[in-house]
PyMOL commands that place a pseudoatom at each C-alpha (Angstrom):
pseudoatom trace, name=CA, resn=MET, resi=1, chain=A, elem=C, hetatm=0, pos=[164.196, -35.705, -91.243]
pseudoatom trace, name=CA, resn=ASP, resi=2, chain=A, elem=C, hetatm=0, pos=[167.937, -36.197, -91.445]
pseudoatom trace, name=CA, resn=SER, resi=3, chain=A, elem=C, hetatm=0, pos=[167.666, -36.837, -95.167]
pseudoatom trace, name=CA, resn=LEU, resi=4, chain=A, elem=C, hetatm=0, pos=[166.197, -33.342, -95.725]
pseudoatom trace, name=CA, resn=LEU, resi=5, chain=A, elem=C, hetatm=0, pos=[169.075, -31.513, -94.068]
pseudoatom trace, name=CA, resn=PRO, resi=6, chain=A, elem=C, hetatm=0, pos=[171.456, -31.806, -97.048]
pseudoatom trace, name=CA, resn=PHE, resi=7, chain=A, elem=C, hetatm=0, pos=[168.699, -30.542, -99.348]
pseudoatom trace, name=CA, resn=PHE, resi=8, chain=A, elem=C, hetatm=0, pos=[168.132, -27.387, -97.309]
pseudoatom trace, name=CA, resn=ALA, resi=9, chain=A, elem=C, hetatm=0, pos=[171.879, -26.779, -97.025]
pseudoatom trace, name=CA, resn=ALA, resi=10, chain=A, elem=C, hetatm=0, pos=[172.510, -27.288, -100.761]
pseudoatom trace, name=CA, resn=ASP, resi=11, chain=A, elem=C, hetatm=0, pos=[173.332, -24.180, -102.746]
pseudoatom trace, name=CA, resn=PHE, resi=12, chain=A, elem=C, hetatm=0, pos=[171.014, -23.126, -105.492]
pseudoatom trace, name=CA, resn=PRO, resi=13, chain=A, elem=C, hetatm=0, pos=[172.078, -20.004, -107.451]
pseudoatom trace, name=CA, resn=ASP, resi=14, chain=A, elem=C, hetatm=0, pos=[174.284, -18.368, -104.806]
pseudoatom trace, name=CA, resn=GLN, resi=15, chain=A, elem=C, hetatm=0, pos=[171.892, -19.001, -101.892]
pseudoatom trace, name=CA, resn=PRO, resi=16, chain=A, elem=C, hetatm=0, pos=[170.959, -22.004, -99.731]
pseudoatom trace, name=CA, resn=ALA, resi=17, chain=A, elem=C, hetatm=0, pos=[167.693, -23.751, -100.584]
pseudoatom trace, name=CA, resn=TRP, resi=18, chain=A, elem=C, hetatm=0, pos=[165.992, -22.596, -97.385]
pseudoatom trace, name=CA, resn=VAL, resi=19, chain=A, elem=C, hetatm=0, pos=[166.383, -18.948, -98.478]
pseudoatom trace, name=CA, resn=TRP, resi=20, chain=A, elem=C, hetatm=0, pos=[164.659, -19.653, -101.810]
pseudoatom trace, name=CA, resn=LEU, resi=21, chain=A, elem=C, hetatm=0, pos=[161.913, -21.697, -100.154]
pseudoatom trace, name=CA, resn=GLY, resi=22, chain=A, elem=C, hetatm=0, pos=[161.308, -18.879, -97.693]
pseudoatom trace, name=CA, resn=PHE, resi=23, chain=A, elem=C, hetatm=0, pos=[161.147, -16.350, -100.526]
pseudoatom trace, name=CA, resn=VAL, resi=24, chain=A, elem=C, hetatm=0, pos=[158.659, -18.480, -102.472]
pseudoatom trace, name=CA, resn=GLY, resi=25, chain=A, elem=C, hetatm=0, pos=[156.584, -18.890, -99.294]
pseudoatom trace, name=CA, resn=VAL, resi=26, chain=A, elem=C, hetatm=0, pos=[156.442, -15.131, -98.727]
pseudoatom trace, name=CA, resn=VAL, resi=27, chain=A, elem=C, hetatm=0, pos=[155.495, -14.478, -102.350]
pseudoatom trace, name=CA, resn=ALA, resi=28, chain=A, elem=C, hetatm=0, pos=[152.762, -17.138, -102.200]
pseudoatom trace, name=CA, resn=ALA, resi=29, chain=A, elem=C, hetatm=0, pos=[151.395, -15.682, -98.956]
pseudoatom trace, name=CA, resn=LEU, resi=30, chain=A, elem=C, hetatm=0, pos=[151.293, -12.156, -100.400]
pseudoatom trace, name=CA, resn=LEU, resi=31, chain=A, elem=C, hetatm=0, pos=[149.606, -13.406, -103.563]
pseudoatom trace, name=CA, resn=ALA, resi=32, chain=A, elem=C, hetatm=0, pos=[147.000, -15.301, -101.547]
pseudoatom trace, name=CA, resn=ARG, resi=33, chain=A, elem=C, hetatm=0, pos=[146.343, -12.273, -99.345]
pseudoatom trace, name=CA, resn=GLY, resi=34, chain=A, elem=C, hetatm=0, pos=[145.920, -10.041, -102.393]
pseudoatom trace, name=CA, resn=LEU, resi=35, chain=A, elem=C, hetatm=0, pos=[143.533, -12.448, -104.061]
pseudoatom trace, name=CA, resn=VAL, resi=36, chain=A, elem=C, hetatm=0, pos=[141.455, -12.794, -100.897]
pseudoatom trace, name=CA, resn=SER, resi=37, chain=A, elem=C, hetatm=0, pos=[141.181, -9.035, -100.476]
pseudoatom trace, name=CA, resn=LEU, resi=38, chain=A, elem=C, hetatm=0, pos=[140.255, -8.657, -104.156]
pseudoatom trace, name=CA, resn=TRP, resi=39, chain=A, elem=C, hetatm=0, pos=[137.617, -11.354, -103.751]
pseudoatom trace, name=CA, resn=GLN, resi=40, chain=A, elem=C, hetatm=0, pos=[136.173, -9.641, -100.669]
pseudoatom trace, name=CA, resn=ALA, resi=41, chain=A, elem=C, hetatm=0, pos=[136.194, -6.172, -102.202]
pseudoatom trace, name=CA, resn=ARG, resi=42, chain=A, elem=C, hetatm=0, pos=[134.624, -6.957, -105.573]
pseudoatom trace, name=CA, resn=GLY, resi=43, chain=A, elem=C, hetatm=0, pos=[133.104, -10.401, -105.298]
pseudoatom trace, name=CA, resn=PRO, resi=44, chain=A, elem=C, hetatm=0, pos=[133.723, -13.500, -107.386]
pseudoatom trace, name=CA, resn=ALA, resi=45, chain=A, elem=C, hetatm=0, pos=[133.254, -11.639, -110.679]
pseudoatom trace, name=CA, resn=ALA, resi=46, chain=A, elem=C, hetatm=0, pos=[136.504, -9.725, -110.046]
pseudoatom trace, name=CA, resn=LEU, resi=47, chain=A, elem=C, hetatm=0, pos=[138.560, -12.870, -110.523]
pseudoatom trace, name=CA, resn=ALA, resi=48, chain=A, elem=C, hetatm=0, pos=[136.658, -14.172, -113.548]
pseudoatom trace, name=CA, resn=ALA, resi=49, chain=A, elem=C, hetatm=0, pos=[138.298, -14.014, -116.945]
pseudoatom trace, name=CA, resn=PRO, resi=50, chain=A, elem=C, hetatm=0, pos=[137.113, -11.120, -119.097]
pseudoatom trace, name=CA, resn=ARG, resi=51, chain=A, elem=C, hetatm=0, pos=[134.916, -12.038, -122.036]
for i in range(1, 51): cmd.bond("trace and resi %d" % i, "trace and resi %d" % (i + 1))
show_as sticks, trace
zoom trace
């Protein structure tokens, strides 16, 4: 666990890594929630590629 601390404290473009990882986590959660609600509302055919 101590080896991960420098990674999370390292600066990526102007922000620490934990900020970017949190942002990506929120975006992934919102995407998953949207896809689940789309699946429930319209069924599996809603996510199929158009022909």
